[in-house]
C-alpha positions as CSV (number, residue, x, y, z in Angstrom):
1,M,-8.1,-6.4,-16.1
2,D,-11.6,-7.5,-16.4
3,L,-13.4,-5.8,-13.8
4,S,-16.4,-7.9,-13.0
5,T,-13.8,-10.0,-11.0
6,I,-13.5,-7.0,-8.5
7,T,-16.3,-8.6,-5.8
8,V,-18.1,-5.9,-3.4
9,N,-16.5,-7.8,-0.5
10,D,-13.6,-6.1,-1.9
11,F,-15.0,-2.5,-2.2
12,K,-15.7,-3.2,2.1
13,A,-12.1,-4.1,2.8
14,Y,-10.9,-0.9,0.7
15,F,-13.1,1.6,2.0
16,R,-14.1,0.4,5.4
17,R,-14.3,3.0,7.4
18,D,-16.4,5.2,4.9
19,F,-19.6,4.0,4.8
20,L,-21.6,2.1,7.7
21,Y,-22.6,-1.2,5.5
22,L,-25.6,-3.3,6.0
23,P,-24.6,-5.5,8.8
24,V,-26.0,-8.9,7.5
25,W,-25.6,-12.0,10.0
26,T,-23.8,-15.3,9.5
27,D,-22.8,-18.8,10.4
28,A,-19.3,-18.2,9.7
29,G,-19.0,-15.4,13.1
30,F,-19.6,-14.8,16.4
31,Y,-20.4,-11.7,17.6
32,N,-19.8,-10.2,20.7
33,T,-22.1,-7.9,23.3
34,G,-23.4,-5.0,21.7
35,A,-23.4,-6.2,17.8
36,V,-26.4,-5.9,15.8
37,V,-26.6,-7.9,13.5
38,Y,-29.9,-7.8,10.3
39,Y,-30.8,-11.3,10.2
40,T,-31.9,-12.3,5.6
41,A,-34.7,-14.9,7.6
42,T,-36.7,-12.5,10.0
43,E,-35.8,-9.9,7.6
44,L,-34.6,-8.1,11.1
45,F,-32.0,-6.7,13.6
46,Y,-31.0,-8.6,16.3
47,K,-28.8,-7.0,19.5
48,A,-26.1,-9.5,20.5
49,K,-26.6,-10.5,24.5
50,S,-23.6,-11.4,25.0
51,N,-19.4,-11.8,24.5
52,G,-18.8,-14.7,21.3
53,V,-22.7,-15.7,20.9
54,T,-22.5,-18.1,17.4
55,S,-26.5,-18.9,16.8
56,V,-28.9,-17.8,15.5
57,P,-30.1,-14.0,15.7
58,T,-33.8,-15.6,16.5
59,E,-32.5,-17.6,19.6
60,T,-33.4,-15.4,22.4
61,D,-31.2,-16.7,25.1
62,D,-28.1,-14.8,23.6
63,W,-29.9,-12.1,21.5
64,E,-31.7,-9.6,21.1
65,L,-34.8,-8.3,19.3
66,Q,-33.4,-4.1,17.6
67,S,-36.7,-1.6,17.0
68,G,-35.6,1.5,15.7
69,E,-33.4,0.1,12.9
70,N,-33.2,1.0,9.1
71,I,-32.4,-1.7,6.0
72,D,-32.1,1.7,4.7
73,D,-29.7,3.7,6.6
74,Y,-26.8,1.2,5.6
75,V,-25.5,0.4,2.6
76,L,-26.0,-2.5,0.8
77,D,-24.5,-4.6,-1.7
78,E,-27.0,-3.9,-4.5
79,D,-26.6,0.2,-4.0
80,I,-22.6,-1.4,-4.5
81,E,-23.0,-3.5,-7.0
82,K,-25.4,-1.4,-8.4
83,A,-22.4,1.7,-8.5
84,F,-19.5,-0.5,-10.1
85,V,-22.9,-0.9,-13.1
86,E,-22.8,3.3,-13.1
87,A,-18.7,3.0,-12.7
88,Q,-17.8,0.9,-15.9
89,S,-19.5,2.8,-18.2
90,S,-17.3,6.2,-17.9
91,F,-14.1,4.2,-16.4
92,N,-11.4,4.5,-19.0
93,Q,-8.8,1.5,-17.1
94,S,-5.9,2.8,-20.9
95,L,-5.7,5.5,-18.3
96,F,-3.0,3.4,-15.5
97,S,0.0,0.9,-16.3
98,D,-1.2,-1.9,-13.4
99,D,-4.0,-3.6,-11.9
100,Q,-3.2,-2.6,-8.8
101,Q,-4.1,1.2,-10.5
102,I,-6.6,0.5,-11.9
103,R,-7.7,-1.1,-8.9
104,V,-7.7,2.2,-6.7
105,A,-9.1,4.2,-9.9
106,Y,-12.7,1.9,-10.6
107,Y,-12.5,2.0,-6.2
108,Y,-12.7,6.1,-6.5
109,L,-15.2,6.2,-9.4
110,T,-17.3,3.5,-8.1
111,A,-17.3,5.3,-4.2
112,H,-18.8,8.5,-6.4
113,Y,-20.9,7.2,-7.5
114,L,-22.4,4.9,-4.1
115,V,-22.3,9.0,-2.3
116,N,-24.5,10.1,-5.3
117,D,-26.6,7.2,-6.1
118,L,-27.4,7.6,-1.9
119,R,-27.3,10.7,-2.3
120,T,-30.2,11.4,-4.8
121,S,-32.4,7.9,-2.9
122,A,-32.0,9.9,-0.2
123,R,-34.1,12.7,-1.7
124,G,-36.1,11.3,-2.8
125,I,-38.9,12.6,-6.1
126,Q,-37.7,16.4,-4.3
127,S,-33.8,15.3,-5.8
128,A,-32.5,17.8,-7.9
129,G,-28.9,18.9,-9.5
130,E,-26.4,20.1,-7.1
131,S,-24.0,23.5,-7.8
132,I,-21.0,24.1,-6.3
133,V,-20.5,25.4,-3.0
134,S,-18.4,27.9,-2.4
135,S,-19.2,29.7,0.9
136,R,-21.5,29.0,3.3
137,T,-22.1,30.6,6.2
138,V,-24.4,30.0,9.4
139,G,-24.3,32.2,12.2
140,S,-20.8,33.3,12.7
141,V,-19.6,30.7,12.0
142,S,-18.6,30.4,7.7
143,E,-16.7,27.8,5.1
144,S,-14.9,28.7,1.9
145,Y,-13.5,26.6,-0.5
146,S,-13.1,26.7,-4.3
147,I,-12.8,23.8,-6.7
148,P,-10.8,24.9,-9.5
149,D,-12.7,26.7,-12.8
150,A,-11.6,23.7,-15.2
151,W,-13.4,21.6,-13.2
152,V,-16.2,23.8,-12.2
153,K,-17.1,24.9,-15.7
154,D,-16.1,21.3,-18.0
155,P,-19.6,19.8,-18.1
156,I,-18.4,16.2,-17.7
157,L,-15.7,17.2,-14.7
158,N,-18.1,18.6,-13.0
159,F,-20.3,15.9,-12.0
160,Y,-16.9,14.3,-9.8
161,T,-16.8,17.4,-8.2
162,K,-19.4,16.7,-6.3
163,S,-18.7,13.5,-4.0
164,G,-15.1,13.8,-2.0
165,Y,-13.8,10.4,-3.8
166,G,-15.2,12.0,-7.0
167,V,-12.8,14.4,-6.9
168,K,-9.7,11.6,-4.9
169,Y,-10.5,10.2,-8.7
170,L,-10.3,13.1,-10.1
171,S,-7.1,13.7,-8.5
172,L,-5.7,10.6,-10.0
173,I,-6.6,10.8,-13.7
174,M,-5.9,14.1,-14.5
175,P,-2.3,13.3,-14.6
176,R,-3.1,10.8,-17.9
177,L,-4.8,13.3,-19.4
178,V,-2.1,15.9,-20.7
179,G,0.3,14.7,-23.3
180,N,3.6,16.8,-23.5
181,I,3.6,17.5,-27.7
182,G,6.3,18.6,-29.3
183,A,7.1,20.2,-33.3
184,V,10.4,19.4,-34.6
185,A,11.6,21.4,-37.5
186,G,12.0,19.5,-41.3
187,W,10.6,18.3,-44.6
188,T,9.3,14.9,-46.2
189,N,10.4,14.6,-49.1
190,P,8.0,13.6,-52.0
């Protein structure tokens, strides 16, 4: 399968509820009261004043300028495209038997890279590698969980344990990485 045929919109549709995508205004839709959009022509955010708004966001009868919104609070198409490129560098589609399985695994690997990139960029020059949390206590509340030692100790697989999407990706590929081997007694003639 040609992974370049998978689009940003495909990714957004698959992870519809998982990420806060930048709500870019388009002339193909209509907007209801309270809908916030980013208008690329002005690089500002606007909120619809009524239902069924189809005008451009600079139309003050229909839209109100929003203050306090920041483009960096949203997942941008460029962020997803960057994660696509990163995922392609480590994705082995020959592990899967059909295009649907390839798509699902590729989506999860891309989501893992996206989350990792967003976390790293949020910390900027203060970013550092993370260890896996096996126990955490805050006041009277404690949390403990464990990732299989084989994943934690493996220098490659450990990276995928840093997000839920990476763990899901591992759950999709791990059964495909184990093969059955058997020995049969016999000999050959020279």
